[in-house]
C-alpha positions as CSV (number, residue, x, y, z in Angstrom):
1,M,26.7,-88.4,16.5
2,T,28.7,-86.2,13.9
3,N,28.4,-82.4,14.0
4,A,26.4,-80.7,10.7
5,P,28.7,-79.3,8.4
6,P,29.0,-75.3,8.8
7,L,27.1,-74.6,5.6
8,R,23.9,-77.1,6.7
9,Q,24.1,-75.5,10.3
10,L,23.8,-71.9,8.6
11,L,20.9,-72.9,6.5
12,A,19.1,-74.4,9.4
13,S,19.4,-71.0,11.1
14,P,17.6,-68.1,9.7
15,Y,19.0,-65.8,12.4
16,L,22.6,-66.9,11.1
17,L,21.1,-66.8,7.7
18,L,20.4,-63.4,7.5
19,L,23.9,-62.2,8.4
20,V,24.9,-63.2,5.1
21,P,22.9,-60.8,2.7
22,P,24.3,-57.4,4.3
23,L,27.7,-58.7,4.1
24,L,27.4,-59.6,0.4
25,W,25.4,-56.1,-0.1
26,A,28.0,-54.3,1.5
27,G,30.8,-55.7,-1.3
28,N,28.2,-54.6,-3.8
29,T,27.8,-51.1,-2.6
30,I,31.8,-51.0,-2.6
31,L,31.9,-52.0,-6.0
32,G,28.8,-50.2,-7.3
33,R,30.8,-46.9,-6.3
34,I,34.0,-48.1,-7.8
35,A,32.2,-48.8,-11.1
36,A,30.4,-45.7,-11.2
37,D,33.0,-44.1,-13.7
38,A,33.5,-47.2,-15.5
39,I,29.9,-49.0,-16.1
40,P,26.7,-47.2,-16.7
41,P,24.5,-48.1,-14.2
42,L,21.8,-49.9,-16.3
43,A,24.4,-52.1,-18.0
44,L,25.8,-53.0,-14.7
45,S,22.3,-54.0,-13.5
46,F,21.4,-55.7,-16.7
47,W,24.5,-57.9,-17.0
48,R,24.6,-58.7,-13.7
49,W,21.3,-60.1,-13.8
50,M,21.9,-61.9,-17.1
51,L,24.9,-63.6,-16.0
52,A,22.8,-64.7,-12.9
53,L,20.3,-66.1,-14.5
54,L,22.5,-68.0,-17.0
55,I,24.3,-69.3,-14.1
56,V,21.0,-70.6,-12.1
57,A,19.2,-71.5,-15.0
58,P,20.2,-75.2,-15.6
59,I,19.4,-75.9,-11.8
60,G,16.2,-73.8,-11.4
61,L,14.3,-74.1,-14.9
62,P,13.8,-77.8,-14.8
63,R,12.2,-76.9,-11.3
64,V,10.0,-73.9,-12.6
65,L,8.8,-76.4,-15.5
66,A,8.1,-79.0,-12.8
67,Q,5.9,-76.3,-10.9
68,R,4.4,-74.7,-14.1
69,E,0.7,-74.7,-12.5
70,A,1.7,-73.0,-9.4
71,V,3.7,-70.6,-11.7
72,R,0.8,-70.0,-13.9
73,R,-1.6,-69.1,-10.9
74,H,0.8,-66.7,-9.1
75,W,2.3,-65.0,-12.1
76,L,1.3,-61.5,-10.9
77,T,3.0,-62.3,-7.7
78,L,5.8,-63.4,-8.9
79,L,6.3,-60.6,-11.4
80,L,5.9,-58.2,-8.7
81,F,9.0,-60.0,-6.7
82,G,11.4,-59.8,-9.9
83,A,10.3,-55.9,-10.7
84,T,10.6,-54.6,-7.2
85,S,14.0,-56.6,-6.4
86,V,16.1,-57.2,-9.5
87,G,14.2,-54.9,-12.1
88,A,14.0,-51.5,-9.2
89,Y,16.3,-52.0,-6.0
90,N,19.6,-52.4,-7.6
91,T,19.1,-50.2,-10.4
92,F,18.1,-47.1,-8.4
93,L,21.1,-48.2,-6.1
94,Y,23.6,-47.7,-9.0
95,I,21.9,-44.7,-10.4
96,A,21.7,-43.2,-6.8
97,L,25.6,-44.0,-6.8
98,H,26.2,-42.0,-9.5
99,S,25.0,-38.5,-8.1
100,T,25.1,-39.0,-4.3
101,T,28.2,-40.0,-1.8
102,A,28.1,-43.5,-0.2
103,I,27.5,-41.9,3.1
104,N,24.3,-40.1,2.0
105,A,23.2,-43.4,0.4
106,M,23.7,-45.5,3.4
107,L,21.8,-42.9,5.6
108,V,18.8,-42.8,3.2
109,N,19.1,-47.1,2.8
110,S,18.7,-46.9,6.8
111,A,15.1,-46.2,6.2
112,M,14.4,-49.7,4.5
113,P,13.5,-51.3,7.7
114,V,11.3,-48.6,9.1
115,L,9.6,-48.9,5.4
116,I,9.3,-52.5,6.1
117,V,7.5,-52.2,9.6
118,A,5.4,-49.6,8.0
119,L,4.2,-51.7,4.9
120,S,3.5,-54.7,7.0
121,W,1.3,-53.0,9.4
122,L,-0.6,-51.4,6.3
123,W,-0.7,-54.4,4.1
124,L,-0.7,-57.4,6.3
125,G,-1.8,-55.8,9.7
126,E,1.5,-56.9,11.5
127,A,2.4,-54.5,14.0
128,L,5.7,-54.1,16.4
129,S,5.1,-54.6,20.1
130,L,7.2,-51.7,22.1
131,R,10.1,-54.0,22.9
132,Q,10.4,-54.6,19.0
133,W,10.2,-50.8,18.3
134,G,13.0,-50.5,20.7
135,G,15.4,-52.8,18.9
136,V,14.4,-51.1,15.6
137,L,15.6,-47.4,17.1
138,L,18.5,-49.1,19.1
139,S,19.8,-50.5,15.7
140,L,19.0,-47.4,13.9
141,S,21.1,-45.4,16.3
142,G,23.9,-47.8,15.7
143,V,23.7,-46.7,12.2
144,V,23.6,-43.0,12.4
145,L,26.7,-43.4,14.9
146,V,28.8,-45.4,12.1
147,I,27.5,-42.7,9.3
148,T,28.6,-39.7,11.5
149,Q,31.7,-41.3,12.9
150,G,30.1,-40.1,16.6
151,Q,30.3,-36.6,15.4
152,W,26.8,-34.5,15.4
153,S,28.5,-32.2,13.0
154,V,28.7,-34.6,10.3
155,L,25.3,-35.3,10.2
156,M,24.6,-31.7,10.0
157,A,26.8,-31.0,7.4
158,L,25.1,-33.7,5.1
159,E,23.4,-32.0,1.9
160,L,20.5,-33.6,0.5
161,R,21.2,-34.7,-3.4
162,Q,19.3,-36.0,-6.1
163,G,20.4,-39.2,-6.0
164,D,19.2,-39.2,-2.5
165,L,15.9,-39.5,-3.6
166,V,16.6,-42.4,-6.1
167,M,18.1,-43.8,-3.1
168,L,14.8,-43.8,-1.2
169,L,13.0,-45.3,-4.4
170,A,15.3,-47.9,-4.1
171,A,14.6,-48.5,-0.3
172,A,10.9,-48.2,-1.1
173,A,11.1,-51.0,-3.8
174,W,13.1,-53.4,-1.4
175,A,10.6,-52.8,1.4
176,I,7.8,-53.8,-1.0
177,Y,9.5,-57.0,-2.2
178,S,10.6,-57.8,1.4
179,V,6.7,-57.4,2.6
180,A,5.5,-59.3,-0.3
181,L,7.5,-62.3,0.3
182,K,4.8,-63.1,2.8
183,R,2.5,-63.9,0.1
184,K,5.0,-66.2,-1.7
185,P,3.2,-69.2,-3.4
186,T,3.1,-72.4,-0.8
187,G,5.5,-75.0,-1.9
188,L,7.1,-73.1,-4.8
189,D,10.8,-74.5,-4.6
190,P,13.6,-71.7,-3.8
191,M,15.5,-72.3,-6.7
192,A,12.6,-71.9,-8.9
193,L,11.7,-68.8,-7.5
194,L,14.8,-67.0,-7.7
195,T,15.2,-68.1,-11.3
196,L,11.8,-66.7,-12.0
197,Q,12.6,-63.6,-9.8
198,I,15.5,-62.9,-11.7
199,A,13.9,-63.6,-15.1
200,T,10.9,-61.3,-14.7
201,G,13.3,-58.6,-13.2
202,L,15.2,-58.5,-16.7
203,L,12.1,-58.4,-18.5
204,V,11.2,-55.3,-16.7
205,L,14.7,-53.7,-16.5
206,L,15.5,-54.5,-20.5
207,P,13.5,-51.7,-22.0
208,F,15.3,-49.2,-19.8
209,Y,18.9,-50.9,-20.8
210,L,17.9,-50.4,-24.4
211,W,17.3,-46.7,-23.7
212,E,20.5,-46.0,-21.9
213,L,22.3,-48.0,-25.0
214,S,20.5,-45.7,-27.3
215,S,21.9,-42.8,-25.4
216,G,25.6,-43.8,-25.9
217,A,26.4,-45.2,-22.7
218,R,28.8,-47.7,-23.2
219,F,31.8,-49.5,-21.0
220,E,34.8,-51.2,-22.0
221,T,35.0,-55.0,-21.7
222,N,38.2,-55.1,-19.9
223,L,39.2,-57.6,-16.9
224,S,38.5,-55.1,-14.1
225,N,34.9,-54.5,-15.4
226,L,34.1,-57.9,-16.0
227,G,35.2,-59.0,-12.6
228,I,33.1,-56.6,-11.1
229,I,30.1,-57.7,-12.9
230,A,31.1,-61.6,-12.2
231,Y,30.9,-60.6,-8.6
232,V,27.8,-58.8,-8.2
233,A,26.1,-61.5,-10.2
234,V,27.3,-64.5,-8.2
235,F,27.8,-62.8,-4.2
236,P,25.0,-60.3,-4.0
237,S,22.5,-61.4,-6.5
238,L,22.3,-65.5,-6.3
239,L,23.5,-66.1,-2.8
240,A,22.2,-63.3,-1.1
241,Y,18.9,-63.2,-2.5
242,Y,18.5,-66.9,-2.1
243,F,19.6,-66.5,2.0
244,W,17.4,-63.7,2.0
245,N,14.5,-65.3,0.9
246,R,14.5,-68.3,3.1
247,G,15.2,-66.0,6.0
248,V,12.2,-63.7,5.5
249,G,10.1,-66.9,4.9
250,A,11.2,-67.9,8.2
251,L,10.9,-65.0,10.2
252,G,8.9,-62.5,8.5
253,A,9.7,-59.4,7.0
254,N,9.6,-57.2,10.3
255,V,12.6,-59.1,11.8
256,A,14.5,-59.7,8.8
257,G,14.6,-56.0,8.2
258,Q,16.5,-55.3,11.2
259,Y,19.6,-57.0,9.6
260,I,19.7,-54.3,6.9
261,Y,21.2,-52.1,9.6
262,L,24.3,-54.2,9.5
263,L,25.0,-52.7,5.8
264,P,26.4,-50.0,6.6
265,V,29.0,-51.6,9.4
266,F,29.7,-54.2,6.8
267,T,30.8,-51.6,4.2
268,A,32.8,-49.8,6.8
269,V,34.4,-53.0,7.7
270,L,35.2,-53.9,3.8
271,A,36.3,-50.4,3.2
272,V,39.0,-51.1,5.9
273,L,40.3,-54.2,4.5
274,L,40.1,-53.3,0.9
275,L,40.5,-49.5,0.9
276,G,42.8,-48.9,3.6
277,E,40.4,-47.2,5.8
278,T,40.3,-46.7,9.8
279,F,38.4,-48.6,11.7
280,G,36.9,-46.3,14.4
281,W,35.5,-46.8,17.7
282,Y,32.5,-46.0,16.6
283,H,32.0,-49.1,14.2
284,G,32.5,-51.1,17.1
285,A,30.0,-49.3,19.2
286,G,27.8,-49.1,16.2
287,L,27.8,-52.6,15.4
288,G,27.1,-53.3,19.3
289,L,23.9,-51.3,19.4
290,I,22.8,-52.9,16.0
291,F,23.1,-56.3,17.2
292,I,21.6,-55.6,20.5
293,G,18.6,-53.9,18.8
294,I,18.5,-57.3,16.4
295,W,18.7,-59.4,19.5
296,I,15.9,-57.4,20.9
297,A,13.3,-57.6,17.9
298,T,14.2,-61.4,17.5
299,L,13.8,-62.3,21.1
300,S,10.1,-60.7,20.7
301,K,9.8,-63.1,18.0
302,K,10.4,-66.0,19.9
303,A,8.7,-65.1,22.7
304,K,5.6,-64.4,20.6
305,K,5.8,-68.2,18.9
306,G,6.1,-69.7,22.7
307,K,3.3,-68.0,23.8
308,S,1.2,-68.9,20.8
309,L,0.7,-72.4,21.9
310,S,-1.8,-73.1,24.1
311,P,-1.2,-75.6,27.4
312,S,-3.1,-78.3,25.5
313,N,-1.4,-77.7,22.5
314,A,2.1,-77.4,24.0
315,L,1.3,-81.0,25.8
316,Q,0.3,-82.4,22.4
317,A,3.4,-81.3,20.9
318,K,5.4,-82.6,23.4
319,K,3.8,-86.1,23.2
320,R,4.3,-86.0,19.6
321,G,7.9,-85.0,20.0
322,V,8.1,-88.0,22.3
323,E,6.4,-90.4,20.1
């Protein structure tokens, strides 16, 4: 018996799958900050997703046409997916990075898992157990440790900026999108969903991009800027969204949301590798706390699934497995 290829193993495990999006989004955050002075925020968001749509359309569009009846029935839900994720989240992120620091942006973004939990409770009636809340708070403490570099004075010295409010809007948009994925149309092909998500998001984004153009905001089409757009179109767009959609579908928004706490740690690691920054003890300690928090939250999820089977149902399941 041969071992499954690494990519197939990754796709088979939602717990591994959800490690990929925060790593790719960390690269997006670093490049978004680098590009803040070179590419206007709405231009970066629009052309990122336009290129992503051109890449995915040959695969996704035939699947959309094959499932057009399901698309017609659920068009409002699909519009919500595109508007909150493609249209709102990334646009608000790029706008925020023009008027706040990376530390502030990461700190505000850390509210996202808590917003996901709150919306899941209000919208879907899904409440966390005490153990899962412990995982959330433990992961949050790891994020704060990384951001403050283990110094309370760093947190006390932070000043709220206009961009922080915009970043909060970005976090809220992503929380709405993640919780709404629970209402994803049953049976809709993942590539069809991603194609529709990008297309509807671009429709929402287009008038705002045209407004930015009318104000005279432009960017040079040099190799550096085009390279940034190409990266954010492929990795934090197509790959990260595909993996996130599958991970949330398998584990739910509450558990998947805990993986967002890895974003600042991965950002710090990439800053060490790409920008020559120093890896401190607080990075390692913060990463440890985040992973322990995620383990506690996912352990509760597994335990809940196990308890949901009655003895008779478990026996029937076992017999089916034998047969």
